[in-house]
ZAMAR-536282 format. One record per residue (C-alpha): residue number from 1; y, x negated, z. Coordinates in steps of 0.05 Angstrom, whole numbers. Layout:
BEGIN
<NUM <Y X Z>> ...
# end
This chain:
BEGIN
<1 <-293 -994 503>> <2 <-355 -1002 463>> <3 <-346 -989 389>> <4 <-405 -977 345>> <5 <-402 -1021 284>> <6 <-396 -987 217>> <7 <-454 -1002 173>> <8 <-443 -1012 99>> <9 <-486 -975 51>> <10 <-507 -1010 -11>> <11 <-499 -961 -70>> <12 <-560 -947 -109>> <13 <-563 -980 -175>> <14 <-548 -931 -230>> <15 <-585 -931 -294>> <16 <-551 -965 -351>> <17 <-511 -915 -395>> <18 <-509 -919 -470>> <19 <-444 -949 -495>> <20 <-387 -903 -507>> <21 <-414 -845 -465>> <22 <-370 -813 -412>> <23 <-390 -795 -342>> <24 <-428 -730 -337>> <25 <-469 -737 -399>> <26 <-443 -729 -470>> <27 <-499 -683 -493>> <28 <-478 -628 -444>> <29 <-405 -634 -465>> <30 <-421 -615 -537>> <31 <-461 -555 -513>> <32 <-404 -533 -468>> <33 <-354 -537 -525>> <34 <-399 -500 -572>> <35 <-412 -446 -520>> <36 <-338 -439 -507>> <37 <-323 -433 -581>> <38 <-375 -380 -590>> <39 <-350 -342 -529>> <40 <-279 -342 -555>> <41 <-301 -321 -624>> <42 <-342 -264 -593>> <43 <-284 -241 -551>> <44 <-236 -243 -610>> <45 <-286 -206 -652>> <46 <-294 -155 -596>> <47 <-219 -146 -590>> <48 <-210 -140 -665>> <49 <-268 -92 -668>> <50 <-238 -50 -612>> <51 <-170 -50 -646>> <52 <-202 -30 -712>> <53 <-242 24 -677>> <54 <-179 50 -644>> <55 <-141 48 -709>> <56 <-196 86 -744>> <57 <-217 133 -689>> <58 <-146 148 -665>> <59 <-120 149 -737>> <60 <-56 112 -720>> <61 <-7 130 -777>> <62 <30 78 -817>> <63 <102 64 -797>> <64 <130 62 -867>> <65 <157 133 -860>> <66 <194 112 -797>> <67 <226 51 -829>> <68 <246 93 -890>> <69 <270 155 -853>> <70 <282 211 -903>> <71 <268 278 -868>> <72 <279 346 -900>> <73 <354 354 -898>> <74 <400 413 -903>> <75 <442 424 -966>> <76 <512 448 -950>> <77 <563 485 -992>> <78 <636 467 -978>> <79 <701 503 -996>> <80 <756 469 -1035>> <81 <785 445 -968>> <82 <719 420 -940>> <83 <700 479 -896>> <84 <626 495 -891>> <85 <611 559 -929>> <86 <536 560 -923>> <87 <473 518 -912>> <88 <407 519 -949>> <89 <346 488 -916>> <90 <273 489 -899>> <91 <291 453 -834>> <92 <364 459 -814>> <93 <382 386 -808>> <94 <442 343 -829>> <95 <430 269 -819>> <96 <491 231 -792>> <97 <496 159 -767>> <98 <513 142 -694>> <99 <582 121 -718>> <100 <597 194 -733>> <101 <578 218 -663>> <102 <620 213 -600>> <103 <605 147 -565>> <104 <579 183 -503>> <105 <534 232 -540>> <106 <474 185 -547>> <107 <482 165 -474>> <108 <479 238 -453>> <109 <411 245 -485>> <110 <388 179 -456>> <111 <409 200 -386>> <112 <375 267 -393>> <113 <310 246 -427>> <114 <297 171 -416>> <115 <341 135 -365>> <116 <305 68 -375>> <117 <307 73 -451>> <118 <346 8 -460>> <119 <298 -31 -414>> <120 <227 -11 -431>> <121 <187 -29 -494>> <122 <173 41 -520>> <123 <130 64 -462>> <124 <156 69 -391>> <125 <99 52 -343>> <126 <135 81 -282>> <127 <146 148 -317>> <128 <74 150 -340>> <129 <48 135 -269>> <130 <95 188 -241>> <131 <71 239 -292>> <132 <-3 223 -278>> <133 <6 232 -203>> <134 <43 297 -215>> <135 <-9 324 -263>> <136 <-67 306 -216>> <137 <-33 338 -157>> <138 <-15 401 -196>> <139 <-81 405 -232>> <140 <-50 415 -300>> <141 <-16 375 -356>> <142 <54 393 -337>> <143 <89 327 -348>> <144 <78 275 -402>> <145 <127 220 -382>> <146 <147 213 -455>> <147 <203 165 -472>> <148 <253 177 -528>> <149 <212 129 -571>> <150 <149 168 -557>> <151 <185 232 -576>> <152 <205 199 -642>> <153 <133 178 -655>> <154 <109 249 -640>> <155 <162 283 -682>> <156 <154 238 -743>> <157 <81 219 -743>> <158 <40 264 -697>> <159 <30 336 -675>> <160 <51 368 -609>> <161 <-20 380 -584>> <162 <-26 366 -509>> <163 <-87 320 -507>> <164 <-97 250 -477>> <165 <-120 227 -545>> <166 <-53 245 -575>> <167 <-17 212 -516>> <168 <-54 147 -528>> <169 <-36 148 -602>> <170 <35 165 -583>> <171 <40 106 -535>> <172 <11 57 -587>> <173 <60 82 -639>> <174 <119 80 -591>> <175 <104 7 -574>> <176 <100 -11 -648>> <177 <164 28 -664>> <178 <200 -9 -608>> <179 <178 -75 -640>> <180 <199 -52 -709>> <181 <267 -21 -696>> <182 <328 -34 -653>> <183 <346 14 -597>> <184 <404 40 -638>> <185 <359 54 -697>> <186 <311 91 -652>> <187 <368 133 -625>> <188 <390 148 -696>> <189 <321 175 -712>> <190 <316 214 -647>> <191 <385 247 -651>> <192 <374 269 -723>> <193 <301 291 -715>> <194 <297 327 -647>> <195 <292 402 -647>> <196 <348 435 -608>> <197 <334 509 -615>> <198 <360 566 -659>> <199 <330 532 -720>> <200 <372 469 -712>> <201 <342 400 -720>> <202 <386 342 -697>> <203 <453 341 -663>> <204 <495 353 -726>> <205 <459 418 -743>> <206 <460 438 -670>> <207 <535 425 -665>> <208 <547 470 -725>> <209 <498 523 -700>> <210 <523 529 -629>> <211 <596 510 -634>> <212 <614 516 -708>> <213 <638 445 -714>> <214 <613 376 -733>> <215 <580 331 -681>> <216 <638 281 -684>> <217 <685 336 -658>> <218 <643 355 -597>> <219 <671 348 -527>> <220 <633 321 -466>> <221 <622 392 -443>> <222 <592 411 -509>> <223 <545 353 -523>> <224 <522 350 -450>> <225 <498 421 -460>> <226 <461 400 -524>> <227 <430 342 -487>> <228 <396 391 -440>> <229 <360 427 -496>> <230 <302 381 -517>> <231 <260 397 -456>> <232 <256 471 -474>> <233 <302 491 -531>> <234 <288 565 -529>> <235 <291 570 -454>> <236 <357 533 -448>> <237 <392 560 -510>> <238 <462 583 -490>> <239 <455 642 -537>> <240 <394 667 -500>> <241 <409 648 -428>> <242 <477 616 -414>> <243 <463 612 -340>> <244 <401 568 -350>> <245 <437 527 -403>> <246 <494 513 -354>> <247 <444 493 -300>> <248 <412 444 -347>> <249 <481 419 -368>> <250 <496 404 -294>> <251 <433 362 -290>> <252 <454 322 -352>> <253 <524 310 -326>> <254 <499 288 -258>> <255 <450 239 -291>> <256 <506 211 -334>> <257 <548 200 -272>> <258 <490 169 -234>> <259 <477 121 -291>> <260 <550 101 -294>> <261 <567 130 -362>> <262 <620 177 -334>> <263 <655 188 -268>> <264 <638 244 -220>> <265 <706 275 -235>> <266 <691 274 -310>> <267 <625 309 -296>> <268 <660 362 -254>> <269 <713 376 -306>> <270 <663 380 -363>> <271 <619 429 -325>> <272 <678 474 -308>> <273 <704 475 -380>> <274 <695 542 -415>> <275 <649 538 -475>> <276 <665 575 -540>> <277 <601 590 -578>> <278 <602 601 -653>> <279 <588 670 -680>> <280 <514 679 -692>> <281 <487 692 -762>> <282 <546 668 -803>> <283 <549 674 -879>> <284 <546 750 -884>> <285 <619 760 -903>> <286 <648 775 -971>> <287 <644 701 -990>> <288 <568 709 -991>> <289 <572 737 -1062>> <290 <603 672 -1084>> <291 <553 631 -1044>> <292 <494 668 -1076>> <293 <520 653 -1145>> <294 <527 579 -1129>> <295 <459 576 -1095>> <296 <426 604 -1157>> <297 <462 554 -1200>> <298 <441 495 -1157>> <299 <369 519 -1153>> <300 <365 528 -1229>> <301 <394 460 -1242>> <302 <361 417 -1188>> <303 <301 458 -1165>> <304 <286 496 -1101>> <305 <255 436 -1065>> <306 <317 394 -1076>> <307 <361 451 -1052>> <308 <321 463 -989>> <309 <304 391 -969>> <310 <347 344 -1010>> <311 <410 344 -966>> <312 <457 359 -1024>> <313 <531 368 -1012>> <314 <559 419 -1060>> <315 <634 419 -1066>> <316 <653 489 -1090>> <317 <719 515 -1116>> <318 <727 572 -1066>> <319 <792 576 -1027>> <320 <776 609 -960>> <321 <848 633 -950>> <322 <849 667 -1018>> <323 <780 695 -1004>> <324 <803 728 -940>> <325 <865 757 -974>> <326 <823 783 -1032>> <327 <772 815 -987>> <328 <826 849 -946>> <329 <861 875 -1008>> <330 <796 904 -1036>> <331 <780 936 -970>> <332 <849 967 -965>> <333 <844 992 -1037>> <334 <781 1031 -1019>> <335 <814 1058 -956>> <336 <873 1084 -996>> <337 <826 1115 -1046>> <338 <791 1153 -990>> <339 <858 1176 -963>> <340 <876 1204 -1031>> <341 <806 1234 -1041>> <342 <780 1258 -974>> <343 <706 1274 -975>> <344 <698 1256 -1049>> <345 <649 1199 -1038>> <346 <596 1248 -1012>> <347 <554 1192 -982>> <348 <564 1141 -1037>> <349 <623 1090 -1017>> <350 <658 1075 -1084>> <351 <653 1002 -1098>> <352 <706 950 -1115>> <353 <706 878 -1136>> <354 <756 823 -1149>> <355 <756 752 -1177>> <356 <812 700 -1176>> <357 <817 640 -1222>> <358 <864 581 -1223>> <359 <902 582 -1290>> <360 <899 508 -1306>> <361 <828 491 -1282>> <362 <794 559 -1287>> <363 <764 545 -1218>> <364 <741 608 -1182>> <365 <785 611 -1120>> <366 <761 678 -1093>> <367 <705 727 -1109>> <368 <690 794 -1077>> <369 <628 823 -1107>> <370 <629 888 -1068>> <371 <657 921 -1006>> <372 <598 906 -960>> <373 <549 849 -973>> <374 <501 872 -919>> <375 <492 939 -953>> <376 <487 912 -1024>> <377 <479 842 -1051>> <378 <493 865 -1123>> <379 <550 822 -1149>> <380 <598 867 -1187>> <381 <639 808 -1212>> <382 <583 772 -1248>> <383 <525 821 -1255>> <384 <557 888 -1269>> <385 <575 907 -1341>> <386 <627 963 -1343>> <387 <673 991 -1396>> <388 <742 958 -1387>> <389 <780 1013 -1422>> <390 <851 994 -1441>> <391 <845 927 -1405>> <392 <811 904 -1469>> <393 <871 921 -1513>> <394 <909 855 -1505>> <395 <852 820 -1543>> <396 <864 867 -1602>> <397 <938 852 -1601>> <398 <925 778 -1595>> <399 <882 782 -1658>> <400 <939 819 -1693>> <401 <991 767 -1673>> <402 <947 711 -1700>> <403 <964 741 -1768>> <404 <1032 765 -1789>> <405 <1039 825 -1743>> <406 <1099 825 -1695>> <407 <1116 866 -1633>> <408 <1166 904 -1675>> <409 <1117 928 -1728>> <410 <1107 1004 -1730>> <411 <1043 1044 -1728>> <412 <1044 1119 -1731>> <413 <1015 1151 -1669>> <414 <982 1214 -1696>> <415 <918 1255 -1691>> <416 <856 1221 -1719>> <417 <793 1252 -1747>> <418 <742 1196 -1755>> <419 <670 1196 -1778>> <420 <623 1184 -1719>> <421 <562 1139 -1718>> <422 <516 1198 -1734>> <423 <524 1239 -1797>> <424 <560 1304 -1785>> <425 <593 1280 -1720>> <426 <666 1263 -1716>> <427 <709 1226 -1666>> <428 <779 1252 -1649>> <429 <809 1201 -1600>> <430 <870 1219 -1559>> <431 <922 1184 -1517>> <432 <915 1190 -1441>> <433 <974 1239 -1440>> <434 <944 1282 -1495>> <435 <1007 1275 -1536>> <436 <1024 1238 -1601>> <437 <1088 1199 -1610>> <438 <1097 1184 -1684>> <439 <1120 1116 -1709>> <440 <1111 1067 -1651>> <441 <1128 993 -1646>> <442 <1067 950 -1626>> <443 <1104 929 -1563>> <444 <1110 1000 -1540>> <445 <1039 1015 -1561>> <446 <1012 962 -1513>> <447 <1062 973 -1456>> <448 <1050 1048 -1455>> <449 <975 1038 -1471>> <450 <975 1084 -1532>> <451 <903 1092 -1555>> <452 <918 1116 -1626>> <453 <963 1056 -1640>> <454 <909 1007 -1617>> <455 <854 1041 -1656>> <456 <895 1038 -1720>> <457 <915 966 -1706>> <458 <842 947 -1698>> <459 <827 979 -1764>> <460 <880 938 -1798>> <461 <863 872 -1765>> <462 <788 880 -1774>> <463 <733 894 -1723>> <464 <697 828 -1736>> <465 <760 787 -1725>> <466 <770 819 -1657>> <467 <698 811 -1638>> <468 <700 737 -1658>> <469 <764 726 -1618>> <470 <734 760 -1557>> <471 <674 713 -1562>> <472 <720 653 -1566>> <473 <755 678 -1504>> <474 <690 676 -1464>> <475 <664 748 -1472>> <476 <590 740 -1486>> <477 <568 812 -1474>> <478 <550 852 -1537>> <479 <611 888 -1566>> <480 <614 952 -1607>> <481 <620 944 -1682>> <482 <663 1005 -1691>> <483 <735 1028 -1677>> <484 <717 1050 -1606>> <485 <720 976 -1589>> <486 <796 984 -1586>> <487 <788 1028 -1525>> <488 <743 981 -1487>> <489 <679 1022 -1494>> <490 <633 961 -1491>> <491 <609 940 -1422>> <492 <631 871 -1400>> <493 <635 836 -1332>> <494 <697 828 -1291>> <495 <688 753 -1294>> <496 <686 754 -1370>> <497 <750 795 -1377>> <498 <788 757 -1324>> <499 <767 691 -1356>> <500 <792 717 -1423>> <501 <861 731 -1393>> <502 <867 658 -1373>> <503 <876 644 -1447>> <504 <942 681 -1446>> <505 <964 649 -1380>> <506 <945 578 -1402>> <507 <982 579 -1468>> <508 <922 594 -1513>> <509 <870 548 -1480>> <510 <804 578 -1457>> <511 <769 544 -1399>> <512 <700 563 -1375>> <513 <704 590 -1304>> <514 <681 537 -1254>> <515 <646 550 -1187>> <516 <623 479 -1170>> <517 <669 418 -1172>> <518 <620 364 -1150>> <519 <549 354 -1125>> <520 <530 294 -1082>> <521 <460 274 -1057>> <522 <442 252 -986>> <523 <457 179 -1003>> <524 <526 194 -1028>> <525 <509 189 -1102>> <526 <549 236 -1146>> <527 <499 278 -1186>> <528 <550 321 -1221>> <529 <625 326 -1230>> <530 <648 388 -1267>> <531 <698 375 -1322>> <532 <733 436 -1351>> <533 <701 459 -1415>> <534 <761 479 -1456>> <535 <780 498 -1526>> <536 <842 523 -1560>> <537 <833 595 -1580>> <538 <905 618 -1593>> <539 <968 582 -1611>> <540 <1018 574 -1555>> <541 <1064 622 -1592>> <542 <1011 677 -1599>> <543 <991 670 -1525>> <544 <1063 677 -1504>> <545 <1075 739 -1548>> <546 <1018 774 -1510>> <547 <1044 749 -1443>> <548 <1114 775 -1459>> <549 <1086 844 -1474>> <550 <1042 844 -1412>> <551 <1103 828 -1370>> <552 <1131 892 -1399>> <553 <1068 929 -1376>> <554 <1085 912 -1304>> <555 <1160 922 -1309>> <556 <1162 987 -1348>> <557 <1092 1008 -1368>> <558 <1026 1030 -1337>> <559 <1024 972 -1289>> <560 <1088 988 -1251>> <561 <1052 990 -1184>> <562 <1041 915 -1192>> <563 <1116 901 -1192>> <564 <1157 867 -1138>> <565 <1126 798 -1132>> <566 <1191 762 -1143>> <567 <1160 716 -1195>> <568 <1137 721 -1267>> <569 <1076 766 -1273>> <570 <1038 798 -1330>> <571 <978 845 -1332>> <572 <943 906 -1360>> <573 <912 968 -1332>> <574 <846 998 -1355>> <575 <818 1067 -1345>> <576 <754 1094 -1376>> <577 <732 1164 -1397>> <578 <734 1214 -1339>> <579 <765 1160 -1295>> <580 <698 1128 -1280>> <581 <726 1057 -1279>> <582 <794 1032 -1257>> <583 <816 962 -1276>> <584 <875 916 -1270>> <585 <875 844 -1295>> <586 <938 804 -1288>> <587 <966 735 -1277>> <588 <1023 693 -1253>> <589 <1037 622 -1279>> <590 <985 596 -1229>> <591 <932 649 -1215>> <592 <893 701 -1256>> <593 <861 758 -1218>> <594 <819 818 -1240>> <595 <804 881 -1200>> <596 <754 937 -1212>> <597 <739 1002 -1176>> <598 <685 1053 -1190>> <599 <618 1082 -1169>> <600 <555 1041 -1182>> <601 <526 1103 -1212>> <602 <564 1148 -1260>> <603 <618 1188 -1226>> <604 <692 1202 -1232>> <605 <739 1169 -1183>> <606 <785 1229 -1189>> <607 <833 1261 -1239>> <608 <891 1215 -1223>> <609 <851 1152 -1206>> <610 <874 1107 -1262>> <611 <877 1032 -1265>> <612 <951 1036 -1249>> <613 <940 1077 -1186>> <614 <874 1051 -1159>> <615 <870 978 -1182>> <616 <940 951 -1193>> <617 <961 958 -1119>> <618 <900 917 -1099>> <619 <921 862 -1147>> <620 <992 864 -1121>> <621 <970 860 -1048>> <622 <929 799 -1063>> <623 <984 764 -1102>> <624 <1036 777 -1047>> <625 <987 749 -995>> <626 <971 688 -1038>> <627 <1045 674 -1049>> <628 <1059 680 -975>> <629 <1001 635 -956>> <630 <1021 581 -1006>> <631 <1096 573 -1002>> <632 <1103 528 -1063>> <633 <1158 525 -1115>> <634 <1155 587 -1159>> <635 <1136 573 -1231>> <636 <1155 614 -1292>> <637 <1120 627 -1357>> <638 <1140 571 -1403>> <639 <1170 593 -1470>> <640 <1141 552 -1527>> <641 <1191 518 -1574>> <642 <1171 563 -1632>> <643 <1190 628 -1597>> <644 <1254 668 -1604>> <645 <1274 721 -1554>> <646 <1313 778 -1588>> <647 <1340 846 -1568>> <648 <1300 904 -1597>> <649 <1302 979 -1597>> <650 <1237 999 -1561>> <651 <1233 1065 -1599>> <652 <1245 1041 -1670>> <653 <1228 967 -1668>> <654 <1296 948 -1698>> <655 <1329 883 -1678>> <656 <1395 897 -1643>> <657 <1456 858 -1623>> <658 <1457 825 -1555>> <659 <1498 879 -1520>> <660 <1466 940 -1552>> <661 <1452 998 -1505>> <662 <1379 1008 -1489>> <663 <1357 942 -1519>> <664 <1297 905 -1490>> <665 <1287 830 -1499>> <666 <1224 815 -1539>> <667 <1190 750 -1558>> <668 <1178 735 -1632>> <669 <1145 678 -1668>> <670 <1202 644 -1705>> <671 <1161 646 -1770>> <672 <1155 722 -1767>> <673 <1222 747 -1741>> <674 <1231 817 -1770>> <675 <1290 832 -1814>> <676 <1340 886 -1795>> 
# end
């Protein structure tokens, strides 16, 4: 086979290159590098410019407020046992950490709102694409494809306007938030910020609103229902449409099962569980008078803004069990009055009020400011000033016993003809019975509530001394500067008079009534701890002398309808002119309680409606209920070392022998024991 020979080609001689130059020409390499550098610089400048433009034109907010999350937070008032009494807020929100939520609660919201939450970077491309396709096909902006992170960005930094501009800003922010915070931190923001209907922001407020409990106590059935609310809180609210709410709950439970958070059986059982919704519009019961007083105190001390947005926790002194018992006793007292006086109210329900204080701390344990808060928010414990009548008399006797008077001293009960305040006018006071009883021991004068005896005693002790003692005992209302003071003609509040009686019960120590025990801010810092403001007003001996006599009021005097507690009790009735006001203030070794009945406007309760008939039974009903509720060891009034208990003739005041017929046992200060 013939093979054609391969001819060799002689390469052309290349021109000689300058030393050190690479193939391709060095001059062009420099140009290329320079061009490349300029191109990169241009592109970077363009990108930076675009970013700056976007930041300026889209007005992307700063993320500082996200990192330092401090939203408006609800202030709550708690009872002495930690029960929620009321909330004050501009937005009803209580921020709680994930650790105080059921472990499955966050997962319920993830399953319902953003199944790929733990996998995307703030924006879920698949959800966005799905939403775009749906919106194009439907011809409207029905779906947004928002992730939980985007919802956080919108809630904290943006508005809810439905525009593509806002969606772009939302996506940029969501991406940045995802870079800034952990998934757990984002969930914390979301679960505390999201609106869940009925004025509730966040799961804690929603748990309290819908179920009357804290989020940490919610069951799967309950929090799966809450997890269905973010899409349309008003539409799916169980208070407005339970059927739709249950349908949405089914969706949430199915999604949780599909994502492996719960089993299908768990989902079925949770869906079939009966839900018990909290009563709507709480805080309209009789405790609202107490709450109003505390709210005003907190607002005056810390300001309205702090109250409504600061997330304060106010630990009050109210005992909810005592409150219920007091409210029931007051209500029953009014019912019994109506039974005795059919048709007498003529369109005006008489009113009644009650306050209960702890003897040792002066903490307010119950307060009923009226018989129906919804009809009248006027607080008749703290705001009303009414004449206390004979309920003021123990203060006169206490002033007398501070000197050298004893329960055995005699004062003649006789008609009086006294100069009135205006020239030519005279005052002729009488006893309630209309009779006069001659020489009367002071003990009998107080137990039987003899007006003449007390007026004369006031004259001997001195009006200014009694007024000064009343002030020391916490009565700040103006008091009369004449002998009518003995009959309680100066208007004072029920709280003032009940607080004054704590002096007798506490062995001579006055303590300012306390409504708030502690105030804590949202970060757990204690802003205020209330320490009892106390002062000694009476000696222990003098306080006990009054207590001993007031025990007699209940056992044998005008307060007999308060008998039968089975423990030591002391108290005094009060009835004003024409029976316009009926009072009873009394105490045991542990509790002091005051009761008032009357019309807000002048009007007689009835001819027989005295403090003993109208008010004392209310006091007794409360005390029996309180003793039954708190089955603790029964205390007795402690007799001070300087006291002697002696038998006395109640008619003559003479000290008798131990076995004398008709003798009563009376306390005396050992320094002033009367001679036979």
